[in-house]
C-alpha positions, 0 to 999 in steps of 0.5 A, a space after each residue: 499500500 503506498 503512503 498518501 500522495 501528499 507525504 510521497 509528494 512532500 517527501 520527493 520534493 524536500 529530498 530534491 531540494 536537499 539532493 537527499 533523494 536516496 535517502 528519501 527513496 530508502 524512507 518512502 521504501 521502508 514505510 510502503 512496507 510497513 504500511 503493506 504489513 500493517 494491511 496484512 495485519 488488520 485483514 483479521 483485526 476485526 472492526 474498528 471505530 475511530 473517535 475524536 473528543 473535545 470539549 466533552 463532545 465527540 465525533 466519529 470518522 470513517 473511510 474517506 474521513 479525515 482519519 479514514 487513513 486507519 481504514 483506507 490505507 491501513 486496512 482496518 475494516 470499519 465498525 460502521 459505514 456511511 459516516 459523514 466525511 466531513 472534516 469535524 467527523 460525525 457527531 456521535 453519543 455513547 450510545 452510538 458507541 455501544 450500539 455500534 459495539 466496535 472490536 476496536 476503538 482508535 480515540 484522538 483527544 483534541 483537548 489534549 493535542 492542543 494543551 486544553 484542560 478538560 474531561 480526558 478521553 480516557 475518563 469520558 469513554 469510562 462509563 456504563 454504555 461504553 465498558 460493555 463493548 468488545 473494544 473496552 472488554 477486551 482491552 482495544 480501546 487505544 488513545 492515539 498521538 493526538 499531536 501526530 493525529 490531529 495536529 500533523 494529520 499523517 502529512 509528513 513521513 516521520 508522523 506517517 510512520 509513527 502512526 502506522 507503528 502506533 496502529 500496528 503496535 496496538 493490533 500486535 498487544 491486542 491479539 
């Protein structure tokens, strides 16, 4: 699986400017290999719901969305299809999470990413509606690196590789 076009384009452009094409090719090849391995790993991992928390509210993201790379490039099956693909995701409730009952919850805490005080994603999700889900019961609630996911958005080579590694490590631990 290829990295996003913007990661490839940005890396190749910077490599050309600084005369680092061989190093860029090596890093891009490594990223492609990591994504391919993750895609294989994700094939049997079950379904996932991507949730962003902020200001006590939640939004879900699916394929084709801002954080949809988890589904689109990494191969993790979405727990629900047809979510709003807007930049801000689709507003959801704890009941939505309970009804969806994903195998995995990938959570991005926007408030923590931007240094805003408030209720943490961990505290928010620790409730009577989320605890009975497969994700919670099987310890498959993964709090993603908000800086990389929310602020950088997988735009750079390093952050994309870190995001791949983060999802791969979570799937490996959650077997």
